[in-house]
N, C-alpha and C positions, 0 to 999 in steps of 0.2 A: 513296563507300561509306558506306552508313547503318548505324549501329550501334543495336541494340535493347537497351535496358536493362530489366531486370525490377525492379519495385519491389513490396514486400510490405506490404500494410496490416496493421498489428497494432493490437490493442485496447490502450488506455491502462490500465496496470496501477495498481492502488491500492497505494501503498507506505505503510508504517507505520513509525514510528520508536519505539523503546523505549529506556529507560534500563537499563543493566546495571550494578549496583554492582560494584566491584572485589572485595568480599568474596564475590561469587557465583562467582568463577572459581576453578577448581582445576587446577593445572598437571599435565598427563599426560606429554607428551614434546615433543621438538623435532627438526625436521628442517632442519639448517643449509644444506644444499645448496639446498632450495627456499625457504629463509627462512620457515618456517612453524612454528607451534606448535599443539599439540593441547591443548585445554582441555575441561574439563567445567563446565557452567554450572548452578547450582542454580535450578530453576524457581520455588520458593517465594519466593526473593529477588527474582526478577523481578516476580512478582505483587505482592509487598509494596511495591515502589518505583513500579510502574505501575498506579496505581488507575484504573479506568475513569471517565471523564468523558463519559458517553453523550450527554447533551444538548449539551455544548459541541462534541463531535466531529461530531454531526449538523449543527449550525449552521455549523461551519466548512467542512465538506464541501460543504454547499449553497452557501455563498458562493463557494467555489473553483469549483465546477461552473458557477455563474452567470457568474463572471468569465471562464471559459474558453469560455463559449458552449455548454456541454453541457446543454442543456434544449430543451424543446419547448413551443410554445403551442398552445392549443386554444380555439376559438371556442364549442364546444358541449360539453355534458356527455357526449353520446354519443361524441364523438371521444376525449375524455379516457378514458372507460371502456374504449373499444376499444384505446387505447394501453397502458393498464395491464394488460390481459388478455394482451398478447403475451408 
């Protein structure tokens, strides 16, 4: 008996990490049964701690994509332009 398995191809998601200072948290409530706490996070503090480093982020993302093989090569300018228009 041959079993058929289904596999789903999913796109790689771009995850980002941010730093959240402890002073940004404001405790609201706790659910002991689920072992969860509800907190409020101040957006201004997150923005203050996580300043954008745009150029560094672009370079690091490009290096990661290259290392993972997520790139295409083109021999002519027309093929490059056609790929960029999609």
